[in-house]
C-alpha positions, -999 to 999 in steps of 0.1 A, spaced: 600 932 212 618 904 227 626 875 205 615 839 216 647 819 216 649 782 209 654 775 246 621 792 255 602 772 227 617 741 242 603 747 277 568 758 264 567 724 245 577 704 276 552 722 298 525 715 273 533 678 272 533 676 311 498 694 311 483 669 287 496 637 306 486 653 340 449 655 329 441 618 330 462 613 359 441 638 378 409 624 365 420 589 377 428 603 411 394 616 414 380 583 406 401 566 432 392 593 456 355 587 450 358 549 453 379 550 485 353 573 500 321 552 493 335 518 491 317 511 524 284 526 513 255 513 496 228 530 475 195 531 494 176 557 472 176 568 438 150 594 425 145 619 398 131 655 400 118 681 374 145 705 368 129 728 342 94 734 327 81 707 301 95 714 267 71 692 248 38 676 251 27 644 229 -7 630 227 -14 597 213 -45 574 212 -48 537 222 -74 510 226 -82 496 262 -110 476 278 -142 493 283 -174 474 295 -200 498 279 -186 496 243 -186 462 225 -179 453 189 -194 426 171 -184 389 171 -176 362 146 -205 346 128 -201 313 144 -202 327 179 -231 331 203 -258 310 187 -287 299 209 -318 276 207 -350 281 226 -386 267 231 -417 278 249 -452 267 257 -481 289 268 -516 302 265 -531 331 246 -564 349 243 -578 358 208 -590 394 206 -611 400 174 -641 418 162 -664 399 185 -642 383 212 -663 401 239 -696 387 228 -690 355 248 -672 343 279 -635 351 281 -624 313 286 -639 307 252 -610 329 238 -582 308 253 -560 285 234 -526 268 240 -495 272 218 -459 263 215 -430 276 196 -394 267 190 -366 287 173 -330 297 172 -310 330 170 -277 349 176 -264 376 195 -242 400 176 -234 420 207 -242 413 243 -272 438 237 -284 432 202 -294 399 186 -318 382 160 -340 352 162 -361 330 140 -392 314 157 -420 290 146 -453 291 164 -480 264 162 -515 271 177 -551 278 173 -574 308 181 -608 306 194 -634 332 198 -669 343 185 -684 356 151 -717 373 143 -720 356 110 -747 329 107 -738 323 70 -705 328 53 -683 327 85 -659 301 73 -644 296 108 -676 296 126 -692 265 139 -719 252 164 -754 265 172 -765 302 170 -761 318 203 -779 347 218 -761 374 237 -767 410 248 -750 422 215 -769 399 192 -768 365 176 -734 348 174 -715 315 170 -682 301 182 -653 304 159 -617 288 157 -589 287 133 -559 266 134 -525 282 121 -488 284 122 -465 314 121 -429 319 110 -412 352 122 -379 371 124 -374 394 156 -348 418 167 -338 413 204 -327 441 226 -311 430 259 -323 459 281 -302 448 312 -270 449 292 -278 480 271 -284 500 301 -261 485 328 -232 473 305 -219 439 295 -209 420 327 -180 399 312 -173 362 308 -181 340 338 -195 368 359 -220 365 387 -236 398 377 -267 400 354 -282 366 365 -316 382 359 -320 398 325 -349 417 306 -353 418 270 -375 434 244 -383 416 210 -399 431 179 -403 416 145 -425 407 115 -437 373 103 -461 354 80 -491 333 94 -507 304 74 -544 295 83 -555 260 84 -591 253 71 -618 237 94 -648 219 79 -653 243 51 -643 247 15 -628 281 19 -593 267 19 -561 284 34 -555 320 41 -520 336 44 -513 371 59 -485 392 75 -481 391 113 -465 415 138 -445 404 169 -439 423 202 -425 405 232 -411 414 267 -389 386 280 -375 378 314 -346 354 317 -333 339 349 -297 322 347 -286 298 374 -248 298 373 -220 321 360 -215 302 328 -251 314 317 -255 286 292 -290 279 302 -320 303 313 -355 299 323 -377 324 303 -409 341 309 -426 359 281 -454 383 276 -461 388 240 -486 399 215 -492 388 178 -509 414 156 -527 405 125 -548 422 98 -586 421 106 -592 391 82 -575 368 107 -610 357 119 -624 362 82 -642 394 92 -633 415 62 -661 440 68 -685 423 44 -723 427 46 -719 464 56 -698 455 88 -670 479 95 -644 455 107 -616 464 134 -583 472 118 -562 445 139 -567 412 154 -544 401 183 -533 370 200 -520 381 236 -505 353 258 -481 344 285 -453 316 278 -426 299 298 -397 281 283 -358 279 282 -329 291 261 -299 269 255 -267 288 246 -246 265 221 -212 279 227 -190 263 255 -177 298 262 -200 321 244 -184 352 255 -151 346 239 -162 362 207 -168 396 224 -142 423 221 -140 457 241 -126 489 229 -125 527 233 -101 555 227 -81 568 255 -57 599 256 -22 595 269 -1 625 276 36 624 277 60 652 284 97 656 281 115 673 309 150 677 320 156 656 350 179 659 380 191 626 396 192 623 433 212 595 450 213 587 487 238 563 500 245 549 537 275 531 551 273 494 544 273 469 572 284 435 571 258 407 568 254 371 576 241 348 551 221 317 564 194 292 559 169 282 583 154 247 579 123 231 595 100 201 587 63 198 589 50 163 593 15 151 583 -8 122 591 -14 95 564 -33 106 534 -35 142 546 -23 175 531 -49 200 543 -61 207 506 -99 202 518 -96 222 550 -112 254 539 -138 268 562 -172 250 559 -191 276 580 -186 306 599 -184 287 633 -164 258 621 -132 270 604 -106 242 599 -71 251 593 -47 224 586 -16 241 601 -34 248 634 -47 213 633 -12 199 631 0 223 660 -29 215 684 -60 198 668 -82 171 685 -87 137 670 -103 142 635 -115 178 644 -151 165 639 -180 160 662 -214 143 661 -241 167 655 -269 150 676 -256 137 711 -290 120 718 -287 97 689 -252 88 698 -265 79 734 -293 58 719 -272 38 696 -244 33 723 -271 20 749 -283 -5 723 -247 -15 714 -253 -3 677 -227 11 654 -224 49 651 -217 48 613 -242 70 593 -249 96 619 -242 132 610 -209 148 619 -196 183 615 -162 201 616 -150 215 650 -134 249 647 -96 248 651 -78 271 676 -44 288 675 -22 265 695 -6 296 713 -35 295 738 -44 274 769 -70 249 757 -101 243 777 -99 207 764 -64 198 776 -69 163 791 -65 146 756 -34 147 732 -35 175 709 -16 182 676 1 156 654 36 144 664 39 168 692 39 144 722 65 118 720 44 92 739 8 99 732 -6 98 696 -33 119 682 -60 93 679 -86 87 706 -105 57 717 -137 48 702 -147 27 735 -181 36 746 -168 46 782 -142 67 768 -162 87 746 -188 92 772 -160 104 798 -151 129 771 -184 144 765 -191 148 802 -160 171 803 -161 187 767 -199 187 761 -198 168 727 -190 134 714 -157 135 691 -163 116 658 -142 95 635 -143 100 597 -163 70 580 -155 61 544 -183 35 543 -161 7 555 -137 20 580 -135 46 606 -104 69 601 -91 82 636 -72 112 623 -80 139 598 -75 131 560 -83 148 526 -116 143 511 -100 131 479 -81 103 498 -111 92 520 -121 61 502 -86 49 496 -81 15 513 -51 9 535 -30 -21 537 -41 -31 572 -71 -22 594 -45 -9 622 -35 18 599 -67 38 603 -55 51 637 -24 66 653 -9 42 678 27 58 680 41 94 682 78 104 681 73 142 686 85 150 650 67 184 649 80 194 685 116 208 693 127 177 712 121 157 681 149 173 662 174 146 673 154 120 653 153 143 623 190 150 624 196 111 624 173 102 597 168 133 572 191 150 549 198 182 564 228 205 553 254 210 580 254 247 575 215 250 580 199 260 613 175 231 620 144 243 640 113 225 645 76 233 631 66 242 667 94 267 670 83 284 638 46 283 647 54 300 679 76 326 663 48 335 638 22 336 666 34 337 703 54 313 724 25 310 750 -1 284 759 -2 249 746 25 252 719 50 265 745 57 231 759 70 218 725 94 247 718 127 260 728 126 295 739 160 306 726 153 291 691 118 309 690 137 343 697 163 334 670 136 329 643 118 360 654 152 380 649 156 365 615 120 374 605 119 408 619 155 421 613 168 400 583 161 401 546 145 369 531 161 360 498 143 329 490 118 303 506 119 267 492 93 242 500 97 205 491 67 182 496 72 145 503 49 113 504 56 76 510 54 51 483 27 31 501 -3 26 481 -26 -6 480 -44 1 447 -44 -32 426 -64 -22 396 -53 -14 360 -21 7 359 -19 2 397 19 16 398 10 48 378 -21 54 399 0 51 431 25 76 418 -2 100 408 -18 99 442 14 103 462 28 129 439 -4 149 445 -1 145 481 35 157 481 27 187 462 -4 197 482 15 193 514 41 218 502 14 243 490 -3 242 523 27 253 542 35 280 517 -1 294 519 3 295 557 36 313 555 21 339 529 -5 348 552 18 356 582 24 394 588 62 387 593 65 378 557 39 401 540 66 420 524 82 390 507 73 390 471 55 360 454 86 352 433 105 344 464 85 314 472 95 282 452 75 250 456 90 216 445 88 179 454 116 164 475 132 131 458 105 135 430 79 137 457 79 100 467 100 81 490 103 43 490 90 29 523 90 -10 528 70 -10 561 34 -20 556 24 2 586 15 39 581 23 43 618 59 35 618 88 60 620 100 54 585 64 61 571 60 92 594 93 107 584 84 106 547 51 123 550 63 160 553 73 192 538 108 205 540 111 243 543 143 262 538 143 300 545 173 317 531 180 351 547 205 380 551 211 394 586 233 422 596 264 413 615 273 426 650 308 427 638 
């Protein structure tokens, strides 16, 4: 065998050392190769797939909501008070010897109770009444009175007894037991049926005799219908059909003198009343629970990653302003009926006057011919129309701050109103607040706020602030970042709908196409809305400054929310997450304006919402 020399050992050692150092170098080279290969790629999909069969299955139990299983509530919850009044007939041993109306008596009751679950409760009730009927006794009938009467069944007398009854009854809410608990503040189960059964004690009151009082047990059976009138279900109207059962001595017919008395006497009646539930939120005490099985398995997973080559992107911000009339934010412009939908954004883009008309044209004609005021006549909303259509009514200014030379308000002169009606078929109407006639649309909440001068109730000037050709004014007076793309409200409106019809005369076609490209091909990273109102407020009562701040702060916030709601409803932004939208107030929501006029440029510029849409768009580079 050949011996390993010192030289051989040295070479082996050197080769081992080189191998050890070569491993991390080779590993780093692979990392560098991977990075260089995929540095221009981005991950577009990562998914997992089952690689082998399940190795283990685990089952656990948990509690989740279930409307048909309910546990009890706390003692202080779900108490109620009730009262009823009605009429009953007494059915005793001789009730059919005389006329039926001789067995009728009124009664009333009060009580209170508690629901332990939505379907099971308990009540205590006090009843005060009397029972009238007939008796065959001419002697010894302690409740009999009056002359002896002759009937087909023999001689009898009238009978009556006064009494009161105290009882405890179990309540079964059949509607909830069979259909399930509807939940707090729910429009379901407005009509409910209940079955009550219980036991009580009755105390008889003597009538002109020396026999004294008589006490006995009573049985109670009742079917109740309750009607609730709102979702809170705090008050119900109740109709009850009930029977009170007594031992046969209720009419003092014990079976004396060889008579075999009936086993039971009965008061059967109909009652109407109400129930008042004492909790402000009486359902808060209910809890729901059931057992649910969850199954988990543990599998070996295989990761799938898909990458595509990254393209360069441009980051940008598009800014536009939406300007509003005085005291208007659109917060009350919800649809009033199916034929008169009023939308705040469509009103700003192409609305008419106040977007209201008189309901009765003949009444308007009569008052105009007599020279009388029109205040007090009924008015109704006109439906708004999308401004990207050719309007039939195109001979009056439409939309707020669209035209530079023609304001939105129309004349209330008789001749002008009649000329409009001949063309349009209706009389346009202002908004009356009891003292003034507003000639542009306002929020209901601000309708009775008095302005600084009577001229402010109409628009007498327009600067085209919502149109594309008004951007030069906005650039000079508003704070716009130099890097932002400034577009107009009309441009955005046309991009969201179409650049046709009425709105097309207030847009720039190239700008509209640019907006559409951003919305269709870009990625929206954030949408910021900042509302703004002027400092103008003429309230002079207590805490005037604070009241003015509250009013204008609310206007600024509502103006921003109106635009955001409109944007969220557009199909171009339906994939934008809600968290992307940020609503704030510009300059704390209030801008100081020294001008007493609400119609001047300074006032108009500060009644707005500023929208900034931040986006990423693939570069052509």
